[in-house]
N, C-alpha and C positions, 0 to 999 in steps of 0.2 A: 878060524877055529882056535888058533893060538891065543888071539885076543880074548875069546870067550873063556878059555882056560885061565888066563891071567885074571880075568874078572872074578872067577870063582875062587881062586886061591889067594887073592889079595887080602891082606890082613887089615882090620880096622883098628887104627890107633888113635889115641887122643892127641889133640893139637892144643897146646897151651896158648892162650891169648890170641885173638884174631879180630879183625875188623871187617865189617860187611859193607860193600859198596854196591850200589845199584847202577846198572848200565842200560842204555836205551835198547829197545828190542833190536835184535839183529847183531848186537855187539857180542864179543867173546866167542863167536861161532856156535853159540847155543842155538839149535834150530827153533824156528817158530812153531813147527809141528813135527811130531815124530811119525815116521812111516808106520804102517800096521805092525811091522816088526821093527823095533823092539817093543812098542807100546802094547801092553796087554800080554806080551810074551816074555815076561821076566822069569828068572829061575827061582826055585824054592828058596835059595839062600838070599836072594834079593827081596823076596816077600817076607822072609824071616827078619831081615834087617829093618824092613818097614814096620813090622810088629814090635821089634825091640825099640825103635825110635818112638813109636806111639806109647809104649809102656813107660819109657823113660820120661817123656813129656808129662804123662799123667802123674807119675811119682814125684815129679818136681813141682806139681801144682802149677804148671805153666799156664799163663794167661792165654796162650795160644793153643791150648789143648783142644778146643772145639774145632778148630780148623786142622790141627795136626791129626786128629782122630780120623780124618779122611785119607791119610796116606796108605797106599796099597803096597808100595815097594820102593826101595832105595837102590838104584842101579849105578854102579861105577863103570864109566865108559872111557876107554883109552883110544884116542885118535891121534896118531903121530906123537908129538911131545905134549899134547894137551890131555888133561884128565878132567872128566866131567862127573858131576853127581846129578843124575836125572831122578827126580822125585815124582813118582807116579801117584796120582790121587783118583778118587771117584767123584771129585767135585764137579758140579754142573756150572758151566760158565755163565748161565743165565740167572743164577741165584747168587746173591752176595756180590762183593767187589773183588774181582779176580786179582787186581793189583795188590790190594791189602792182604788177601789170602796168601798169595805167593810170597809177599814180604814176611808175613808172620811165620810161614813154614820155613822159609830160608833162614830167618833169624833163629828160630828154634833149632834148626839143623846145625848151625854154626856152634851152638852151645852143647850139642850132643857129644858126650865124651867118646863114643864109639864111631864117630863119623870117619870116613876115609880121609886121612890127613893130606894125601896128595891130590884129592879132588877139590880144586879151588874154584872151578866154574860150576855154578849151580843153575839148574833149570827146573821149574815146577810145572808139571803138566796136568791138565784136567782129564776128565773121563774119556774125552774124544782124542786125546793125544796132542792137544794144542797147548803151546806154552802159555802160562798165565803170567801176566805182569811182565816185569823186566828180568833179564838175566842178571845173575848176581855173581860177584867174585869175592872170595875170601882171601885175604892176604895175611900171612903170619906177621906178628909184631916182631920187630927186630930189637935185640937187646944191646 
């Protein structure tokens, strides 16, 4: 319950400069599939963040807009010392290339100024709660 409250009260801050690395499935402890909860059971704030992400991508004329338009929610999940961004979509795994779709959404997410700065492990999930493509990790650039 406390974790849920932290999720709701966490502020979204901008992260200047980052690089995106792809990792094999199973790496980074990003699950291959979400259980029925949390998939499809995200909060209003998480759905609102999904809408803000889509609106930003559209306003930036992002080339990834067609796939980002399928985002339903952006969920910040804390498990121990690890912080994850689970991006829920309504994408059908049988249509399109899930690896390319996940990569496009992950790359767009890293550019989004309002993303959770502490969520460095990213998982993109299809309409059935299955992770699409590879788990991703964002690392801040060191100055």
